[in-house]
C-alpha positions in Angstrom: 0.0 0.0 0.0 2.7 2.4 0.9 4.6 1.5 -2.3 1.6 2.2 -4.5 1.0 5.5 -2.7 4.5 6.7 -3.5 4.2 5.5 -7.1 0.8 7.3 -7.6 2.2 10.4 -5.9 5.3 10.4 -8.1 3.3 9.9 -11.2 1.0 12.7 -10.2 4.1 15.0 -9.7 5.6 14.0 -13.1 2.2 14.9 -14.7 2.1 18.2 -13.1 5.7 18.9 -14.2 4.9 18.0 -17.9 1.8 20.2 -17.9 4.0 23.1 -16.4 6.3 22.7 -19.2 3.8 22.8 -21.8 1.8 26.0 -20.7 3.2 29.5 -20.8 0.7 31.0 -18.4 -2.6 30.3 -16.9 -5.4 32.8 -16.7 -8.1 32.1 -14.3 -11.5 33.8 -14.8 -13.8 34.0 -11.7 -16.7 36.4 -11.0 -15.9 38.8 -8.2 -16.7 37.7 -4.8 -17.7 40.5 -2.3 -16.4 38.6 0.7 -13.0 38.2 -0.8 -10.2 40.7 -0.1 -8.9 42.1 -3.5 -5.4 42.6 -2.4 -4.9 38.8 -1.4 -3.2 37.1 -4.3 -2.4 33.7 -2.6 -0.4 31.4 -4.8 -0.9 33.5 -7.9 1.8 35.7 -9.2 -0.1 38.5 -10.5 -3.3 40.0 -11.5 -3.9 41.5 -15.0 -5.8 44.6 -16.1 -9.0 42.7 -16.1 -8.6 41.6 -12.6 -8.0 38.0 -13.4 -5.5 35.9 -11.6 -2.5 34.9 -13.7 -0.3 31.9 -12.8 3.1 32.3 -14.7 5.4 29.3 -13.6 9.0 29.9 -13.9 11.0 27.9 -16.5 12.7 25.7 -13.8 9.4 24.6 -12.1 8.6 21.9 -14.8 12.1 20.4 -14.8 12.1 20.4 -10.9 8.8 18.7 -10.7 9.8 16.0 -13.2 13.0 15.4 -11.1 11.1 15.2 -7.9 8.5 12.8 -9.4 11.1 10.6 -10.9 13.0 10.2 -7.7 9.7 9.4 -5.9 8.9 6.7 -8.4 12.3 5.2 -8.1 12.1 5.2 -4.2 8.6 3.4 -4.6 10.3 0.8 -6.8 13.0 0.3 -4.4 10.7 -0.2 -1.4 10.1 -3.9 -0.5 7.0 -5.6 -1.7 4.2 -6.3 0.8 4.5 -9.8 2.1 8.0 -10.4 1.0 10.9 -10.4 3.4 
């Protein structure tokens, strides 16, 4: 179970890294929420002139995620199988 969890997590991080390498920027469109503080940006790097949140990942982010995901998958393959001693 632990082995499969690490493998699935590593696979997810690899797919996230590939998608980060393929996109240049992501623009999120959301209707204005009156309860939300307009100055709070959270994870997003900027807000454009239309007040849309823009996520612009750095070039190194995709490679880093691919590396971490690959190492996690290799670690999951190195773990002993359940029931084998």
